C-alpha positions in Angstrom: 44.0 4.1 4.1 41.9 1.1 5.8 38.0 0.6 5.0 37.2 1.8 8.4 39.1 5.1 7.9 37.0 8.1 7.3 37.1 9.4 3.4 39.3 12.1 2.4 37.6 15.7 2.0 36.2 15.9 -1.9 36.0 12.1 -2.1 33.8 11.1 -4.6 33.1 7.4 -2.6 30.6 9.1 0.0 28.5 11.1 -3.4 29.0 7.7 -5.7 27.1 5.8 -2.2 24.6 8.0 -2.0 23.8 8.0 -5.2 23.5 4.2 -5.5 21.4 4.1 -2.4 19.2 6.1 -4.1 18.8 4.1 -7.4 18.3 0.9 -5.1 15.6 2.7 -3.4 13.9 3.4 -6.6 13.8 0.2 -7.4 13.0 -1.3 -4.2 9.5 -2.9 -3.9 8.5 -2.6 0.0 6.5 -5.0 1.4 2.7 -3.2 1.9 0.0 -4.0 3.8 -3.1 -5.5 2.1 -5.1 -2.5 2.6 -2.5 0.1 1.2 -1.8 -2.7 -1.8 -5.8 -2.8 -2.4 -5.8 1.1 -2.9 -2.5 1.2 -4.7 -4.2 -0.8 -7.4 -7.5 1.2 -7.2 -5.7 4.1 -8.3 -3.8 2.3 -10.8 -7.0 1.6 -12.5 -8.1 4.9 -12.5 -4.9 6.0 -13.6 -5.0 3.4 -17.0 -8.4 4.9 -17.1 -7.6 8.6 -17.2 -4.9 7.7 -19.6 -6.7 5.7 -22.1 -9.4 8.7 -22.2 -6.8 11.2 -22.2 -5.5 9.3 -25.7 -8.5 9.2 -27.0 -9.1 13.2 -26.5 -5.6 13.9 -27.8 -5.7 11.6 -30.6 -9.1 13.0 -31.9 -7.9 16.9 -31.8 -4.7 16.1 -33.3 -6.5 14.3 -36.3 -9.0 17.4 -36.6 -6.0 19.6 -36.5 -4.4 17.5 -39.1 -7.7 17.7 -41.2 -8.3 20.9 -40.8 -4.9 21.9 -42.0 -4.5 20.0 -45.1 -8.0 20.8 -46.1 -6.6 23.9 -47.4 -4.0 23.2 -48.9 -3.7 21.6 -53.2 -1.6 18.5 -52.4 -0.9 16.3 -55.4 2.1 15.2 -54.3 2.5 11.5 -53.4 5.0 11.7 -50.8 3.3 14.6 -49.0 0.0 12.3 -50.0 1.8 9.5 -47.7 2.8 11.4 -45.3 -0.7 13.0 -44.4 -2.0 9.4 -44.4 0.7 8.2 -42.1 -0.2 10.9 -40.0 -3.7 10.0 -39.6 -3.2 6.0 -39.2 -0.8 6.6 -36.3 -3.6 8.9 -34.7 -6.2 7.1 -35.1 -3.6 3.9 -33.6 -3.2 6.0 -30.9 -6.8 6.6 -30.3 -7.5 3.0 -30.5 -4.7 2.1 -28.1 -6.5 4.7 -25.4 -9.9 2.9 -25.8 -7.9 -1.0 -25.2 -6.4 0.6 -22.6 -8.9 2.4 -20.6 -11.0 -1.1 -21.7 -8.9 -3.4 -20.2 -8.1 -1.4 -17.0 -12.0 -1.4 -16.3 -12.0 -5.1 -16.6 -8.9 -5.5 -14.2 -6.8 -7.2 -17.2 -3.0 -6.7 -16.6 -3.5 -3.8 -14.9 0.5 -4.1 -13.5 1.6 -4.5 -16.9 -0.9 -2.4 -18.7 1.4 0.9 -18.1 4.5 -0.3 -19.7 3.0 -2.1 -22.6 0.6 1.3 -24.3 3.9 2.8 -23.0 5.9 0.5 -25.2 3.3 1.0 -28.4 3.1 4.9 -27.9 6.7 5.1 -28.4 6.6 2.3 -31.6 3.8 4.4 -33.3 5.8 7.8 -32.6 9.7 6.8 -33.6 7.9 5.0 -36.3 6.4 7.9 -38.1 9.5 9.7 -37.5 11.5 7.1 -39.1 8.9 6.6 -41.6 8.6 10.6 -42.4 12.5 10.8 -42.4 13.2 7.9 -44.7 10.1 8.7 -47.0 11.7 12.5 -47.3 15.2 11.4 -47.6 16.7 13.9 -45.1 19.2 13.6 -43.0 18.4 12.3 -39.6 19.7 15.8 -38.0 16.1 17.2 -39.0 14.1 14.8 -37.0 12.9 17.8 -34.9 11.1 19.8 -38.0 8.3 16.8 -38.2 5.2 17.7 -36.2 4.9 14.4 -34.9 8.2 14.6 -32.7 6.3 16.7 -30.5 3.8 14.1 -29.5 7.0 12.6 -27.5 6.7 15.0 -24.2 2.7 14.4 -24.6 3.5 10.5 -24.5 6.0 10.8 -21.8 3.3 13.3 -20.0 0.8 10.6 -20.6 3.2 7.8 -18.9 3.3 10.4 -15.9 -0.4 9.6 -14.7 0.9 6.4 -13.2 3.5 7.8 -10.8 5.8 5.3 -11.8 9.3 6.5 -11.3 10.8 2.8 -13.2 8.2 3.6 -15.8 9.6 7.3 -16.4 12.9 6.2 -16.5 12.0 3.4 -18.9 9.7 5.5 -21.4 12.9 8.4 -21.2 15.4 5.5 -22.3 13.2 4.4 -25.2 12.7 7.6 -26.6 16.3 8.9 -26.0 17.7 6.2 -27.5 15.1 6.0 -30.6 15.6 9.6 -31.0 19.3 9.1 -31.0 19.8 6.4 -33.4 17.6 8.6 -35.6 19.6 11.4 -35.4 22.9 9.6 -35.6 22.3 6.6 -38.1 23.3 8.2 -41.1 25.9 11.0 -39.6 25.1 14.7 -40.6 24.7 16.1 -43.5 28.0 18.1 -45.3 27.5 21.9 -45.9 27.3 21.8 -49.4 23.9 19.6 -49.4 22.1 21.8 -46.4 20.8 24.6 -48.3 19.2 22.1 -50.8 17.5 20.2 -48.0 16.5 22.9 -46.0 14.9 24.0 -48.9 12.3 21.3 -48.6 11.3 21.7 -45.2 9.9 25.0 -46.1 6.6 23.2 -45.9 7.2 22.3 -42.6 7.0 25.6 -41.2 3.9 26.7 -43.1 0.7 28.1 -40.9 -0.9 24.8 -41.1 1.9 23.0 -39.6 2.1 25.6 -36.8 -1.0 25.1 -36.0 -0.5 21.4 -35.8 2.0 22.2 -33.2 0.2 24.5 -31.4 -2.7 21.7 -30.9 0.1 19.4 -29.8 1.2 22.0 -26.8 -2.5 22.4 -25.9 -3.0 18.7 -25.7 0.3 18.4 -23.5 -1.4 20.7 -21.8 -4.2 19.2 -21.3 -2.2 15.9 -20.3 -0.4 17.7 -17.7 -3.7 19.3 -15.9 -4.6 15.6 -15.6 -1.8 14.4 -14.1 -1.7 17.4 -11.5 -5.6 16.0 -10.8 -4.4 12.7 -10.5 -1.6 13.9 -7.8 -4.5 15.9 -6.1 -7.3 13.2 -5.7 -4.4 11.1 -4.6 -3.1 13.4 -1.8 -7.0 14.3 -0.8 -7.7 10.5 -0.7 -4.3 9.7 1.7 -5.2 12.9 3.8 -8.5 11.4 4.4 -7.2 7.8 5.2 -4.9 9.7 7.3 -6.7 11.5 9.1 -9.4 8.6 9.7 -6.8 6.5 11.1 -5.2 8.8 13.3 -8.7 9.6 14.5 -10.2 6.3 15.2 -7.3 4.9 16.0 -7.8 7.0 19.4 -10.5 4.9 20.0 -9.6 1.6 18.5 -6.7 -0.9 19.2 -3.3 0.0 17.3 -3.6 -3.1 15.4 -6.5 -2.3 13.3 -5.0 1.2 12.0 -3.2 -1.0 8.8 -6.7 -1.9 7.7 -8.7 1.1 8.4 -10.1 2.9 5.3 -13.8 4.0 4.5 -15.3 0.5 3.6 -13.4 -1.4 6.4 -15.0 1.0 9.2 -18.4 0.7 7.7 -18.0 -2.5 7.9 -16.7 -2.7 11.5 -19.6 -0.1 12.3 -22.2 -2.7 10.8 -21.1 -5.7 13.2 -20.1 -9.4 12.3 -19.9 -12.8 13.5 -16.5 -14.2 14.0 -14.5 -17.1 16.1 -11.5 -15.9 17.8 -10.0 -17.2 21.1 -9.6 -14.2 24.1 -7.2 -13.7 26.8 -8.2 -12.0 29.8 -5.3 -11.2 32.3 -5.9 -9.5 35.7 -3.2 -8.8 38.6 -4.7 -10.0 41.8 -5.2 -8.3 44.6 -4.1 -5.2 43.0 -6.0 -2.9 45.9 -3.1 -3.9 47.9 -0.3 -2.4 45.6 -2.6 0.4 45.4 -2.8 1.2 49.2 1.1 0.7 49.8 2.5 3.0 46.7 1.8 6.7 46.4 0.0 7.7 42.9 3.5 8.5 41.4 4.4 4.9 42.1 1.7 3.4 41.2 1.0 5.1 37.9 4.3 3.6 37.2 3.7 0.4 38.3 0.4 -0.1 35.6 2.4 1.5 32.8 5.2 -1.5 33.9 2.5 -4.2 33.8 0.8 -2.7 30.8 4.0 -2.6 28.6 4.7 -6.3 29.9 1.1 -7.7 28.6 1.6 -5.5 25.1 5.0 -7.2 25.3 3.9 -10.5 25.2 0.5 -9.3 22.4 2.9 -8.3 20.4 5.2 -11.6 20.5 2.5 -14.1 19.8 0.0 -11.7 17.1 -2.1 -10.6 19.9 -4.4 -7.5 19.8 -5.1 -5.5 22.7 -8.9 -5.0 22.6 -8.8 -2.7 26.2 -7.5 -2.0 29.4 -9.5 -2.3 32.2 -7.5 -0.9 35.0 -5.1 -3.6 36.0 -6.4 -6.1 33.7 -6.3 -6.5 29.5 -8.3 -8.2 26.8 -6.2 -9.9 24.0 -7.5 -11.2 21.0 -6.4 -13.6 18.3 -8.0 -14.2 15.2 -9.3 -10.7 14.8 -9.4 -8.8 12.8 -8.8 -12.1 10.4 -8.9 -15.9 11.7 -6.0 -18.0 11.9 -5.4 -21.8 12.1 -3.1 -21.1 15.1 -5.2 -18.3 17.6 -5.5 -21.1 20.1 -1.7 -22.2 20.1 -0.9 -18.4 20.0 -2.9 -17.5 22.6 -1.7 -20.1 24.9 2.0 -19.4 24.3 1.0 -15.6 25.6 -0.2 -16.5 28.6 2.8 -18.9 29.3 5.2 -15.5 28.6 3.2 -13.5 30.5 3.7 -15.5 33.4 6.9 -16.0 32.8 7.5 -12.1 32.5 5.6 -11.3 36.0 8.3 -13.4 37.2 11.2 -12.0 36.1 9.4 -8.6 37.1 9.2 -10.2 40.7 12.9 -11.5 40.7 14.1 -7.9 39.8 11.7 -5.9 41.8 11.7 -7.9 44.9 7.6 -7.3 45.6 6.3 -7.9 48.9 4.1 -9.5 48.5 5.0 -11.5 45.2 3.1 -10.0 42.6 0.4 -12.4 41.0 -1.9 -12.5 38.2 -4.8 -14.5 36.8 -4.9 -15.5 33.5 -8.0 -17.1 31.4 -8.5 -18.5 27.8 -11.1 -19.4 25.9 -12.2 -19.6 22.4 -15.7 -19.3 20.7 -17.7 -17.5 18.3 -18.9 -13.9 19.5 -20.1 -10.3 18.0 -16.9 -8.1 16.6 -17.4 -4.7 16.0 -17.3 -0.9 16.5 -20.0 0.7 18.8 -21.0 4.1 19.7 -21.5 7.3 18.1 -18.8 9.8 16.2 -18.1 11.3 19.8 -17.4 8.3 21.5 -16.5 5.3 19.4 -15.5 2.0 21.0 -14.0 -1.4 19.5 -15.5 -4.2 21.4 -16.5 -8.1 21.1 -19.7 -9.5 22.7 -21.3 -12.8 23.6 -21.1 -15.8 26.0 -17.8 -16.5 24.7 -16.6 -13.0 26.2 -18.3 -13.5 29.4 -17.3 -17.0 29.8 -13.6 -16.1 29.2 -13.8 -13.3 32.3 -15.7 -16.1 34.4 -12.6 -18.4 33.7 -10.4 -15.2 34.5 -11.8 -15.2 38.1 -12.2 -18.7 38.2 -8.2 -18.6 39.1 -8.6 -17.0 42.6 -10.8 -20.0 44.0 -8.8 -22.8 42.6 -5.3 -20.6 43.0 -3.6 -21.3 39.8 -2.2 -18.5 37.5 -3.9 -19.7 34.7 -6.7 -21.8 33.3 -7.4 -22.5 30.0 -11.0 -24.0 28.5 -10.7 -27.4 27.0 -11.7 -26.1 23.7 -8.7 -23.8 23.6 -6.1 -26.6 24.4 -7.7 -29.0 22.0 -8.0 -26.3 19.4 -4.0 -25.8 19.9 -3.1 -29.6 20.4 -1.7 -29.3 23.6 -4.0 -31.8 25.7 -0.3 -33.5 27.1 0.9 -30.3 28.5 -2.5 -29.4 30.5 -3.9 -31.3 33.0 -7.6 -30.9 34.1 -8.8 -28.9 37.3 -11.8 -29.6 39.7 -13.4 -26.3 40.1 -17.2 -25.2 41.1 -19.4 -24.2 38.1 -18.8 -20.6 36.7 -21.8 -18.2 37.8 -23.5 -17.2 34.5 -22.1 -20.1 32.2 -24.9 -21.8 30.9 -22.5 -25.1 29.9 -20.6 -27.3 32.1 -16.9 -26.4 31.1 -13.7 -28.6 31.6 -10.8 -25.8 33.1 -7.3 -26.8 32.8 -3.8 -25.5 34.1 -0.6 -26.0 32.8 1.3 -28.8 34.1 3.8 -28.5 36.4 7.1 -28.6 34.0 5.4 -26.1 31.7 4.5 -23.9 34.7 7.0 -20.4 34.5 
């Protein structure tokens, strides 16, 4: 059968491939946005602190139950005393591990490694206590389940579940399965003739005191699982809250801001800030003539087609569309975070827009030919969210914004499609690709600007 042939009915290949794909998906580390990574890190820290507190509470409960259970017994045998002391030491170390893990999490130390480290130490304590009990009494390995400490295994596994890390759960399960298997089968199984004598030694492990300890362990496991459910609920509520915030705000704010929106970042946007960014204004020339010659349905299609090309150019060069204004648009570069190549990307976006419009003219044969005006400028401006909760708007304000709009308007006076200020061209290092254009002072602009347009060989 060729590789391109469909698998036969009942073939294991699709199921094996599906299982392997699921396993690879489990191991895949997805690329996360900075905001998502920050939220997950905060959730990890909270989970570590809760897990530490859970270990302390469980250790205290079990230690108290051991003390109460053994207080009414007259224990004189050295072996039994060793078992009790080993159990008490294990619980003290278990609680100390929880305190240390919570402390390190609170100080943001080794947050990514702490879950695996604490789970490994949990397993070392539990399996070590089981091994000590097994070898101290001299019972066959198959009797490991009768020791009360074996009931701690589901408690520690539940504690690991607080972190919501599938790979950690796989690791913990493997450690306990392998460890318990070594204990159970390392010395083989006792012959039937010896089992009666060994079973006679186990009556104490099923006394009311031992069963009390087991009941306390069930209660402790229930507390851990309640904590796991609470942790999951908190994460769900936070995810829904963040998603609702994004859905609500993206109706008013640029979609490029959605990945960084959170309660904190939104508050920062509401407070506003001064930033340095590069702006590109684009507008259709003589759009009124197109509106007069087209019926409403065709005009809607025309404007939508123009906006798709603006979005394409902005996306290609990493710009953020602040807003569409009828037949124009404002594209920002350096928002929400400034970059060293903002000016370069803005100029490249302008050239791409001109090329897209040229192709559009060739495709549709507009009569007269469609022309656009592009104005590009850079500088400091106010950036933030304004308005009330019923109508929010992301905006940029300031002299830089007004100047960029005036530069775009100036393209009509000098009859060219693209003008950029000297500040932008110099910041991009493209002085050789542009030449100065003589034009009247820009209305409403206090300082004299040097405006440039692309050289003939750079025009598209």
